[in-house]
C-alpha positions, 0 to 999 in steps of 0.5 A, a space after each residue: 103314664 105309660 105309652 099305651 095310656 098316652 096312645 089311648 088318649 089321642 083323639 079318635 082312640 076312645 072307641 078303640 079302648 079295650 073292653 073290660 076283661 081284655 086286660 087279662 088277655 093282654 097280660 096273658 099275651 105279654 106272659 106268652 111273649 116273655 116265655 117265648 123270649 126266654 126260650 129264644 135266649 136259652 136257645 141262643 145261649 145253647 149255641 155258644 160256648 159250653 152250652 153248644 158243646 153239651 147240646 151238639 158235642 159231635 158238631 163242636 168236636 168236628 167243627 175245627 180239626 184241633 177241637 177233637 183234641 178235647 177227646 183225643 188227648 185224655 184218651 191217649 193219656 189213659 191208654 199210655 198210663 193205663 198200659 204203663 201201670 198194667 205192665 209195672 203191676 204185672 212184671 215190675 219196674 224191670 219191664 221198663 228196661 227189658 221189654 218194648 211194651 211201654 214203648 208200644 203203649 206210648 206210640 199208640 197213645 201218640 197215634 190216638 192223639 194225632 190221627 183224628 186231627 190229621 184226618 179232620 184237617 185233611 178233610 177240611 183242606 179238601 173242602 176248602 180247595 173244592 170251594 175255592 176252585 169253584 168260586 171263579 166260575 160262580 163269580 164269572 157266571 154271575 157277572 155275565 148274567 148281570 151284564 145281560 140286564 138281570 138284577 143280582 137276585 135274579 142272576 143268583 136264582 138262575 146260577 143256583 140251578 147250575 152245578 158248582 160241586 161243593 159250592 152248590 148248596 151254599 149258592 142255593 142257600 144264598 138264593 133261598 135267603 134272598 127269596 125270603 126277603 133278605 137283602 143282597 148284601 146281608 145274604 152275601 155276607 152270610 154266604 161268605 161266612 158259611 164258606 169259611 175261607 179267607 179267599 171267600 171272605 175277601 171276595 165277598 167283602 169286595 163285592 158287598 162294598 161295591 154293591 153298597 156304593 152303587 158301582 158297576 157290580 159286574 166289573 167287581 164280580 169279574 175282578 173277584 173272579 180273576 183274583 180268586 182264579 189267580 190265587 188258586 193257581 198260585 196256591 197250586 203252583 206253590 204246592 207243586 214246587 214244594 212237593 219235591 222238598 216233601 219227597 226229599 224229606 220222605 226219602 231221607 226217612 226211608 234212607 234212615 230206616 234202611 241204614 239202621 236196618 243194615 247196622 242192626 242186621 249186619 254190623 251189630 250182629 257181627 260185633 255181638 258174635 265176635 264179642 261172645 266168641 272173645 268172651 268164651 275164649 277168656 278175652 275182654 274188649 268192647 265187643 263183649 259189652 254189646 247188647 243188641 236189644 238195647 241198641 235196637 231199642 235206641 234205634 227204634 226210638 230214634 226212627 220214630 222220633 225222626 218220622 214224627 218230626 220229619 212229618 211236621 217239617 214236610 207239612 210246613 214245607 209243603 203246605 205252610 202249616 205244621 198241622 198239615 204235616 201230622 198225616 205224614 208224621 202218623 204214617 212215618 211213625 207207624 212205618 218205623 214201629 212196624 219195621 222194628 217190631 216185625 222186620 228188624 
């Protein structure tokens, strides 16, 4: 006996028993419900893992900066090995030692791999910075309205009409969810998750727990506003203090390029000329063995490696993240390549 039969046998339910032929209707409804549930399950599966990537490839690739490497690394390898094979097939293995074309393909392959990551990371950091700068004002305004006697949902509704920059769409989404009947705590957690910053997660968790405990939420909101304001100021102060070290790294790279340019244009040229003169007169010595092309190529390798790793160091020192230095690496790598290909 199933639950429906037990329910039908209760007193007063006999008159509510389905009429003959209605069982088919119930079966149809159950089948439709099963189909809807199946479609919902498929939609849910398509929003995670490989299913999400196949359905929303661009969203997945730009969701986190490192995700774009899924495309960038294969493309960069294709560029390098494609160029390498093309040069060897057309000019033989000697091209590896007599031309810089393979070096150029390698440099462009590295740029293809790191430039998209650097751009997406820069975009993400700007987004996070703008959101965190707006959080203190949002919490402070919310606390002030709550002090005036407004409930939190009403306070959020009024605050949503104000302008908080990039935070405004998230506040309006929070207001819409609460107007649809979502509880304040649940809507607040969704708000924090949508922001996607550690500072927002910490502040939202503090406010939600205070709201659950039934304490003075306005005081907690003020504490959250003060905390976020101090954290943002400390981050800005640290960035300003470390900027001098980033500048030192960049200047050191510029000095390195300048010294190499002087060596190639003055010292090596003079030594090569002296060696050629000595060889013409029948003398032998170290100067006769100088190959300017080989030295220029070695110096170009050194300069590009210096630029790439100096950029990573600058990112670690300036932002506390190695990935934050990729933008410096890409710029200095390109400067080194242009300098040696067109000016030295």
